[in-house]
LOZA-776929 format. One line per field, with one value per atom (N, C-alpha, C): x, y, z; residue number from 1; residue in one letter; atom name. Coordinates in pm, 1 decimal. Atoms other than C-alpha are relative to their C-alpha. Example, Ala and Ser with C-alpha at 12.3 -4.5 7.8 and 13.67 -1.06 7.14 Angstrom:
X c(89.0  1230.0  90.0  -82.0  1367.0  -77.0)
Y c(-119.0  -450.0  120.0  -119.0  -106.0  109.0)
Z c(0.0  780.0  0.0  -6.0  714.0  73.0)
nr c(1  1  1  2  2  2)
rest c(A  A  A  S  S  S)
atom c(N  CA  C  N  CA  C)
***
This chain:
X c(72.5  -283.1  -146.0  138.2  -643.8  -106.3  116.7  -982.2  -111.7  129.7  -1322.9  19.4  -24.5  -1180.1  78.7  -78.8  -984.5  123.8  -140.5  -630.8  1.4  -13.9  -568.6  144.1  -128.5  -195.6  75.1  -94.4  78.9  118.0  -120.7  440.3  99.9  -103.0  690.5  131.4  -128.2  975.5  83.4  -70.3  1058.3  25.9  12.0  973.9  102.7  -82.9  1241.7  155.9  -144.0  1614.3  68.3  -79.5  1861.5  65.0  -59.7  1985.8  -88.9  75.3  1705.7  -111.8  116.7  1432.6  -117.9  103.2  1117.2  -102.8  91.3  865.3  -25.7  43.0  724.0  -106.8  105.1  446.8  61.0  -65.3  709.3  78.2  -53.3  802.7  107.7  -105.5  1132.2  -5.9  -3.2  1180.9  122.4  -108.8  1450.0  113.7  -119.7  1767.6  -21.0  31.4  1602.0  -2.2  8.2  1563.6  147.3  -124.8  1917.5  108.3  -118.8  2118.3  -72.7  59.4  1946.9  95.2  -88.7  2271.4  -9.8  27.2  2166.5  -144.2  142.4  1790.3  -42.3  15.5  1703.0  -43.6  22.9  1613.5  125.2  -120.1  1864.0  -36.7  17.4  1895.1  -36.1  50.8  1735.4  126.8  -125.7  2007.1  10.9  -10.5  1914.4  -0.7  -7.2  1923.2  -31.8  16.7  1954.5  -110.2  115.5  1637.8  -107.9  104.0  1435.2  58.2  -50.2  1464.7  -92.3  76.5  1363.4  13.9  -20.2  1329.5  63.9  -81.6  1599.7  -7.2  -5.2  1580.9  101.5  -108.4  1876.4  30.6  -20.7  1915.1  144.5  -146.4  2245.7  41.0  -35.7  2420.8  99.9  -87.4  2594.6  27.7  -35.4  2584.9  -114.7  110.4  2239.6  -128.7  142.1  1867.2  -67.8  60.8  1813.7  -25.5  56.8  1596.9  -28.7  44.3  1519.5  -161.6  159.2  1139.9  -41.3  67.3  927.4  -142.1  153.2  549.5  -42.9  75.5  316.3  -142.3  134.4  -2.7  -108.0  123.0  -338.0  -117.1  115.7  -688.8  -24.2  19.4  -738.8  -156.6  138.7  -1084.5  -26.2  7.2  -1258.8  36.7  -46.9  -1164.8  116.2  -110.1  -820.3  91.5  -108.2  -553.5  129.1  -128.7  -193.4  100.0  -91.7  59.6  125.0  -130.8  429.3  98.5  -98.2  758.3  109.8  -102.4  1022.1  129.7  -122.9  1377.7  89.3  -78.0  1596.5  151.8  -134.4  1973.8  39.8  -60.2  2187.3  82.8  -76.6  2332.4  -39.1  12.0  2372.9  -130.9  119.1  2051.9  25.1  -18.0  2061.9  -82.7  77.1  1954.8  -95.0  98.6  1758.9  -28.1  41.9  1593.3  -68.3  63.5  1511.4  55.6  -46.1  1531.9  -64.4  61.3  1325.2  81.3  -62.5  1444.9  -87.3  98.7  1124.2  -137.9  144.6  781.8  -86.7  105.8  481.0  -118.9  92.8  237.8  -83.4  81.0  -42.1  23.5  -33.9  60.5  -83.1  63.0  -124.6  108.2  -92.4  81.4  125.1  -130.4  435.4  118.2  -114.3  647.4  3.2  -34.4  798.1  -60.6  44.7  663.6  -153.7  140.2  302.2  -60.9  62.7  60.3  2.4  9.6  55.1  -40.2  53.1  -80.1  95.8  -82.1  173.0  -84.2  70.1  39.4  81.5  -93.0  344.1  137.2  -127.2  675.8  97.7  -106.4  1000.6  95.9  -88.7  1162.9  145.3  -144.2  1523.1  43.3  -22.7  1496.7  -36.0  29.6  1403.9  -149.1  137.7  1027.6  -85.5  94.0  744.7  -129.2  127.0  449.9  -105.2  101.6  114.2  -109.1  81.1  -107.4  21.1  -55.3  106.7  -6.8  17.1  53.9  128.7  -122.2  378.6  -61.1  42.7  319.8  91.3  -106.8  646.0  137.9  -133.2  1012.5  42.8  -48.9  1219.0  154.8  -143.3  1569.0  41.0  -44.5  1775.3  50.4  -61.9  1892.4  -85.6  97.5  1575.2  -128.0  130.0  1248.4  -119.1  121.6  914.3  -114.6  112.0  588.7  -98.2  79.6  362.2  -146.5  141.2  -27.3  -62.1  86.1  -212.2  -136.6  139.5  -595.0  -65.4  73.1  -811.9  -147.1  135.7  -1181.4  -85.9  73.9  -1267.7  81.6  -56.0  -1205.8  109.7  -118.9  -859.9  -0.1  -20.9  -868.6  146.9  -138.5  -521.5  0.7  -16.3  -407.7  9.9  -11.8  -417.9  120.2  -113.8  -106.7  122.1)
Y c(57.9  -230.5  38.8  -54.1  -100.8  -85.2  83.2  -286.4  70.5  -54.6  -133.7  126.2  -124.1  207.8  -0.3  -2.0  91.3  -68.8  66.0  -4.4  -126.3  136.6  -371.6  -17.3  -17.5  -337.7  111.8  -94.6  -81.8  -1.6  1.3  -64.3  81.4  -75.5  205.2  -28.1  40.2  47.9  101.7  -110.7  375.4  -37.8  22.4  237.6  -114.9  114.4  -43.3  41.4  -30.0  -47.1  -34.9  22.1  -21.4  -141.9  130.8  -372.8  -110.4  91.1  -537.4  -67.5  51.4  -772.0  81.7  -94.3  -565.5  -26.5  37.6  -756.8  -143.6  136.0  -1088.1  -30.8  11.6  -1022.5  -15.8  35.2  -1052.3  -121.1  120.0  -1407.8  -39.8  12.0  -1490.1  -142.9  134.9  -1780.4  16.6  -0.7  -1872.4  62.3  -67.7  -1668.1  97.1  -96.9  -1413.4  -73.1  71.9  -1690.4  -41.9  54.7  -1832.3  99.8  -97.7  -1506.5  145.4  -132.7  -1207.6  112.1  -103.8  -1014.2  78.5  -68.8  -924.0  39.5  -8.6  -919.6  66.5  -69.7  -651.9  147.4  -147.7  -286.1  75.5  -69.1  -61.8  148.6  -130.1  297.1  6.2  -13.7  393.4  19.0  0.9  329.1  137.1  -125.8  663.4  120.5  -126.5  882.9  -51.7  52.7  814.7  49.6  -52.2  1001.8  -102.8  96.2  687.1  -134.9  147.2  326.6  -90.0  80.9  36.0  -152.8  131.2  -347.7  -57.6  50.4  -497.2  -155.8  142.1  -848.0  -23.4  26.6  -996.8  -148.3  140.0  -1335.2  -32.2  34.1  -1539.5  33.0  -34.9  -1376.4  -91.5  89.7  -1585.5  -131.8  123.4  -1894.5  -103.6  93.9  -2062.4  57.3  -46.1  -2044.3  53.6  -38.6  -1922.9  139.0  -126.1  -1617.3  43.5  -49.5  -1399.9  21.7  -10.4  -1418.1  49.0  -39.0  -1269.7  -0.9  -7.0  -1296.1  87.0  -65.0  -1079.2  -43.6  58.1  -1257.9  93.8  -89.7  -1089.4  -76.9  47.3  -1165.1  97.2  -78.7  -1042.8  11.9  -12.2  -900.7  -12.6  23.0  -943.9  126.5  -114.4  -582.2  55.8  -75.7  -428.8  70.8  -57.1  -201.2  -7.3  11.7  -268.1  104.9  -91.5  21.1  -49.6  26.0  -35.7  79.6  -62.8  92.2  -115.1  96.7  -141.4  54.5  -48.4  -76.4  -128.8  106.1  -325.0  28.2  -23.3  -362.8  -45.1  45.5  -430.8  -116.0  127.8  -764.0  -81.8  86.4  -1035.6  -88.5  85.8  -1242.2  -116.9  134.8  -1611.9  -12.1  29.8  -1738.3  -119.1  100.0  -2025.6  13.4  -14.1  -2076.3  126.3  -117.2  -1758.1  117.0  -104.1  -1505.6  131.6  -124.3  -1231.2  76.3  -91.9  -927.0  15.5  -22.2  -880.0  -46.7  47.8  -1042.4  33.2  -30.3  -925.5  -100.1  106.3  -1218.0  -29.0  52.9  -1359.2  -148.8  140.4  -1705.1  -61.6  76.7  -1964.8  -44.1  26.8  -1974.2  57.6  -72.7  -1890.7  -91.2  87.2  -2140.9  18.9  -31.1  -2079.9  -93.6  105.6  -2413.0  17.8  1.5  -2326.2  80.5  -66.6  -2215.8  159.9  -145.1  -1840.9  64.6  -85.5  -1568.2  112.3  -119.7  -1315.1  111.1  -128.7  -957.7  77.1  -79.6  -788.1  -64.2  66.2  -914.9  106.1  -70.5  -732.5  -106.3  120.6  -978.6  36.1  -33.6  -1023.5  61.0  -57.6  -910.9  146.2  -151.1  -560.1  40.8  -20.6  -603.8  -13.7  15.1  -553.4  -62.1  81.0  -799.6  11.3  13.3  -813.3  -87.9  100.0  -1102.7  -58.0  60.6  -1233.3  108.0  -95.8  -902.6  85.5  -99.0  -693.6  141.8  -125.9  -353.5  107.4  -96.6  -188.5  -59.0  18.1  -177.6  73.8  -65.0  -75.2  6.2  -14.4  30.1  -40.9  49.4  -101.7  130.9  -100.9  124.1  132.3  -107.9  346.4  -51.7  41.1  340.6  -4.6  11.9  236.0  1.3  5.3  317.2  -87.9  104.7  21.1  8.9  6.6  11.7  -121.5  109.2  -314.4  4.1  -5.5  -320.6  -129.1  122.8  -622.9  31.8  -16.1  -590.4  -124.7  136.6  -967.2  -82.5  95.6  -1235.9  -76.9  76.1  -1386.8  -140.4  134.2  -1765.0  -45.7  54.5  -1905.9  -141.0  135.4  -2202.5  -103.1  107.6  -2537.0  -89.5  83.8  -2698.9  91.2)
Z c(79.9  -736.5  49.2  -19.7  -752.6  -44.7  39.8  -778.7  53.4  -40.6  -769.6  78.2  -46.3  -690.9  137.1  -132.3  -361.5  -33.0  2.8  -317.8  56.4  -44.0  -291.0  64.0  -71.0  -211.2  -64.1  53.8  -258.3  80.7  -63.2  -176.8  -77.1  59.3  -255.8  36.6  -37.2  -84.2  83.5  -72.0  98.5  142.4  -138.2  447.7  45.0  -28.7  445.2  9.2  -4.9  551.5  -132.1  113.0  276.0  13.8  16.8  164.5  75.2  -67.6  357.3  -100.9  66.7  215.4  31.7  -38.8  199.8  109.8  -113.5  423.5  -19.8  1.5  510.1  -126.7  102.8  237.2  -131.6  135.0  -48.8  24.6  -15.3  -88.3  -116.8  100.3  -247.5  -61.6  69.3  -501.0  -104.2  87.0  -748.9  69.8  -58.0  -714.7  94.4  -103.7  -498.9  141.5  -133.4  -230.2  33.6  -21.6  -280.1  22.1  -3.1  -303.0  27.7  -37.7  -112.9  5.4  7.0  -138.7  -130.6  118.3  -495.6  -19.5  3.9  -427.8  127.3  -134.1  -180.2  -39.3  17.5  -125.4  -21.4  38.3  -296.2  -35.1  44.3  -397.9  -158.2  135.2  -732.8  -83.3  73.0  -998.5  -86.7  95.6  -1183.9  94.5  -98.6  -862.7  142.5  -128.1  -503.4  94.1  -86.7  -380.7  27.0  -21.6  -398.8  29.8  -12.3  -290.0  -84.0  96.8  -516.3  42.5  -34.5  -488.0  -118.6  103.2  -696.2  -5.9  0.5  -823.8  -122.3  91.8  -1004.5  -4.5  20.4  -1157.9  -3.0  2.3  -1198.3  -147.2  141.3  -1491.9  -55.9  79.4  -1758.8  58.6  -66.7  -1548.1  -17.1  4.4  -1565.8  -44.0  28.0  -1626.9  126.3  -126.6  -1271.2  8.0  -7.6  -1248.4  155.6  -135.8  -943.4  1.1  -6.8  -858.8  143.6  -111.9  -595.3  -6.7  10.5  -506.9  101.0  -101.6  -318.0  -3.2  10.4  -242.7  11.4  -19.1  -290.5  -87.7  75.5  -414.2  -112.8  116.2  -775.0  -13.2  39.9  -830.2  -149.6  141.7  -1162.7  -95.5  69.2  -1255.3  81.5  -71.2  -1158.2  -95.7  60.2  -1248.7  65.4  -67.1  -1177.2  -54.0  44.7  -1176.1  61.4  -71.3  -1121.8  -105.8  71.9  -1252.7  -19.0  26.2  -1422.6  -55.9  43.7  -1462.7  -40.5  41.3  -1672.6  -13.6  30.7  -1659.1  -136.5  149.7  -1964.8  -0.9  0.1  -1863.1  -114.4  114.9  -2108.7  28.0  -19.1  -2165.9  -70.0  65.1  -2249.7  -118.1  122.6  -2579.8  11.6  -35.3  -2410.5  144.8  -144.6  -2076.8  35.7  -43.3  -1904.2  -91.7  91.5  -2196.5  5.6  -26.2  -2042.6  100.0  -96.3  -1857.2  131.7  -115.2  -1645.3  -45.5  22.7  -1614.1  123.2  -106.0  -1422.4  -34.2  19.1  -1384.2  127.0  -106.1  -1170.0  8.0  -17.1  -1035.1  119.9  -114.3  -830.8  99.6  -97.5  -517.2  -24.5  -10.9  -448.6  -36.9  57.6  -652.7  -141.0  147.0  -996.7  -87.7  83.5  -1123.3  -15.7  -8.5  -1045.3  -135.6  104.5  -1327.3  10.4  -10.5  -1414.0  -132.0  112.6  -1646.6  -7.3  13.0  -1774.1  -35.1  32.9  -1771.8  -93.7  84.4  -1922.9  19.2  10.0  -2031.1  -69.7  74.2  -2119.2  -38.1  61.9  -2350.9  -6.3  8.1  -2384.6  -138.2  133.7  -2754.4  -22.4  -6.6  -2646.8  -34.4  8.3  -2696.4  117.0  -109.9  -2465.9  -42.3  50.5  -2487.0  117.7  -102.3  -2304.0  -54.5  64.9  -2347.5  -132.0  128.4  -2623.3  -116.8  101.6  -2823.5  26.0  0.9  -2906.3  21.4  -35.5  -2743.1  -42.3  55.9  -2853.4  45.5  -31.4  -2767.2  125.1  -118.4  -2470.7  -5.9  -9.5  -2391.0  146.2  -140.1  -2086.1  62.4  -85.4  -1805.5  -2.2  -1.6  -1798.1  66.8  -59.1  -1609.4  -95.3  77.1  -1763.9  105.6  -78.9  -1598.2  -66.8  54.3  -1648.3  56.2  -37.5  -1626.3  -69.5  46.9  -1676.0  51.0  -38.4  -1682.6  -40.7  17.6  -1652.3  13.0  -20.9  -1720.3  11.3  -11.2  -1714.2  94.0  -90.6  -1475.6  -72.9  52.2  -1546.3  70.1  -62.5  -1486.7  -34.5  13.2  -1433.1  -69.1  47.3  -1621.9  96.5  -101.4  -1435.1  -18.2  23.9  -1586.6  -81.2)
nr c(1  1  1  2  2  2  3  3  3  4  4  4  5  5  5  6  6  6  7  7  7  8  8  8  9  9  9  10  10  10  11  11  11  12  12  12  13  13  13  14  14  14  15  15  15  16  16  16  17  17  17  18  18  18  19  19  19  20  20  20  21  21  21  22  22  22  23  23  23  24  24  24  25  25  25  26  26  26  27  27  27  28  28  28  29  29  29  30  30  30  31  31  31  32  32  32  33  33  33  34  34  34  35  35  35  36  36  36  37  37  37  38  38  38  39  39  39  40  40  40  41  41  41  42  42  42  43  43  43  44  44  44  45  45  45  46  46  46  47  47  47  48  48  48  49  49  49  50  50  50  51  51  51  52  52  52  53  53  53  54  54  54  55  55  55  56  56  56  57  57  57  58  58  58  59  59  59  60  60  60  61  61  61  62  62  62  63  63  63  64  64  64  65  65  65  66  66  66  67  67  67  68  68  68  69  69  69  70  70  70  71  71  71  72  72  72  73  73  73  74  74  74  75  75  75  76  76  76  77  77  77  78  78  78  79  79  79  80  80  80  81  81  81  82  82  82  83  83  83  84  84  84  85  85  85  86  86  86  87  87  87  88  88  88  89  89  89  90  90  90  91  91  91  92  92  92  93  93  93  94  94  94  95  95  95  96  96  96  97  97  97  98  98  98  99  99  99  100  100  100  101  101  101  102  102  102  103  103  103  104  104  104  105  105  105  106  106  106  107  107  107  108  108  108  109  109  109  110  110  110  111  111  111  112  112  112  113  113  113  114  114  114  115  115  115  116  116  116  117  117  117  118  118  118  119  119  119  120  120  120  121  121  121  122  122  122  123  123  123  124  124  124  125  125  125  126  126  126  127  127  127  128  128  128  129  129  129  130  130  130  131  131  131  132  132  132  133  133  133  134  134  134  135  135  135  136  136  136  137  137  137  138  138  138  139  139  139  140  140  140  141  141  141  142  142  142  143  143  143  144  144  144  145  145  145  146  146  146  147  147  147  148  148  148  149  149  149  150  150  150  151  151  151  152  152  152  153  153  153  154  154  154  155  155  155  156  156  156  157  157  157)
rest c(M  M  M  F  F  F  G  G  G  Y  Y  Y  G  G  G  E  E  E  T  T  T  I  I  I  F  F  F  S  S  S  D  D  D  D  D  D  F  F  F  E  E  E  G  G  G  Y  Y  Y  G  G  G  L  L  L  H  H  H  D  D  D  W  W  W  P  P  P  S  S  S  V  V  V  Y  Y  Y  W  W  W  V  V  V  A  A  A  D  D  D  G  G  G  N  N  N  A  A  A  E  E  E  S  S  S  D  D  D  Q  Q  Q  S  S  S  K  K  K  N  N  N  R  R  R  I  I  I  E  E  E  L  L  L  D  D  D  P  P  P  T  T  T  G  G  G  V  V  V  Q  Q  Q  N  N  N  Q  Q  Q  V  V  V  F  F  F  R  R  R  L  L  L  Y  Y  Y  G  G  G  V  V  V  E  E  E  N  N  N  E  E  E  S  S  S  Y  Y  Y  W  W  W  A  A  A  A  A  A  L  L  L  T  T  T  Y  Y  Y  H  H  H  S  S  S  C  C  C  E  E  E  F  F  F  P  P  P  N  N  N  E  E  E  F  F  F  I  I  I  L  L  L  Y  Y  Y  C  C  C  R  R  R  V  V  V  Y  Y  Y  N  N  N  G  G  G  S  S  S  E  E  E  Y  Y  Y  I  I  I  L  L  L  T  T  T  S  S  S  G  G  G  H  H  H  M  M  M  D  D  D  R  R  R  A  A  A  V  V  V  I  I  I  A  A  A  M  M  M  R  R  R  N  N  N  G  G  G  T  T  T  Y  Y  Y  W  W  W  G  G  G  N  N  N  P  P  P  C  C  C  R  R  R  R  R  R  L  L  L  I  I  I  T  T  T  F  F  F  N  N  N  G  G  G  N  N  N  G  G  G  K  K  K  I  I  I  T  T  T  G  G  G  S  S  S  G  G  G  I  I  I  E  E  E  L  L  L  G  G  G  T  T  T  Y  Y  Y  Q  Q  Q  T  T  T  E  E  E  R  R  R  W  W  W  Y  Y  Y  D  D  D  V  V  V  R  R  R  T  T  T  V  V  V  S  S  S  Y  Y  Y  T  T  T  H  H  H  L  L  L  T  T  T  L  L  L  P  P  P  T  T  T  N  N  N)
atom c(N  CA  C  N  CA  C  N  CA  C  N  CA  C  N  CA  C  N  CA  C  N  CA  C  N  CA  C  N  CA  C  N  CA  C  N  CA  C  N  CA  C  N  CA  C  N  CA  C  N  CA  C  N  CA  C  N  CA  C  N  CA  C  N  CA  C  N  CA  C  N  CA  C  N  CA  C  N  CA  C  N  CA  C  N  CA  C  N  CA  C  N  CA  C  N  CA  C  N  CA  C  N  CA  C  N  CA  C  N  CA  C  N  CA  C  N  CA  C  N  CA  C  N  CA  C  N  CA  C  N  CA  C  N  CA  C  N  CA  C  N  CA  C  N  CA  C  N  CA  C  N  CA  C  N  CA  C  N  CA  C  N  CA  C  N  CA  C  N  CA  C  N  CA  C  N  CA  C  N  CA  C  N  CA  C  N  CA  C  N  CA  C  N  CA  C  N  CA  C  N  CA  C  N  CA  C  N  CA  C  N  CA  C  N  CA  C  N  CA  C  N  CA  C  N  CA  C  N  CA  C  N  CA  C  N  CA  C  N  CA  C  N  CA  C  N  CA  C  N  CA  C  N  CA  C  N  CA  C  N  CA  C  N  CA  C  N  CA  C  N  CA  C  N  CA  C  N  CA  C  N  CA  C  N  CA  C  N  CA  C  N  CA  C  N  CA  C  N  CA  C  N  CA  C  N  CA  C  N  CA  C  N  CA  C  N  CA  C  N  CA  C  N  CA  C  N  CA  C  N  CA  C  N  CA  C  N  CA  C  N  CA  C  N  CA  C  N  CA  C  N  CA  C  N  CA  C  N  CA  C  N  CA  C  N  CA  C  N  CA  C  N  CA  C  N  CA  C  N  CA  C  N  CA  C  N  CA  C  N  CA  C  N  CA  C  N  CA  C  N  CA  C  N  CA  C  N  CA  C  N  CA  C  N  CA  C  N  CA  C  N  CA  C  N  CA  C  N  CA  C  N  CA  C  N  CA  C  N  CA  C  N  CA  C  N  CA  C  N  CA  C  N  CA  C  N  CA  C  N  CA  C  N  CA  C  N  CA  C  N  CA  C  N  CA  C  N  CA  C  N  CA  C  N  CA  C  N  CA  C  N  CA  C  N  CA  C  N  CA  C  N  CA  C  N  CA  C  N  CA  C  N  CA  C  N  CA  C  N  CA  C  N  CA  C  N  CA  C  N  CA  C  N  CA  C  N  CA  C  N  CA  C  N  CA  C  N  CA  C)
***
């Protein structure tokens, strides 16, 4: 993530051991906290030349999603770059109906207020700030860039 021309934080996950949790700076929550056997550093599903941070919720059983947080101070202007890969597992029709969400959250607890920056919805659509941006397919990588030019105030409830 970049702000005012400088890197705020960056992590390519290459420096961690295979099947390890990435570092103390990544805080697990939800299913990532209770089942780190499915939420860990793994080889890229499309080619073993890279390592990735895999998050995997509880499939077909509950509303329990895998969440992780990386604490940082967000400047008034920032650009967030990341890559997102979504599996093709069944998505519930209620509860956690999204495949992936990138958000700013107050603290490191799933119930705290947050502002979604980009969402890969379970219906195959990508949204940002509530606006439909396009569609996506599962089992392929997407390069994501989110730009903020104004201070984002997180909701309080």
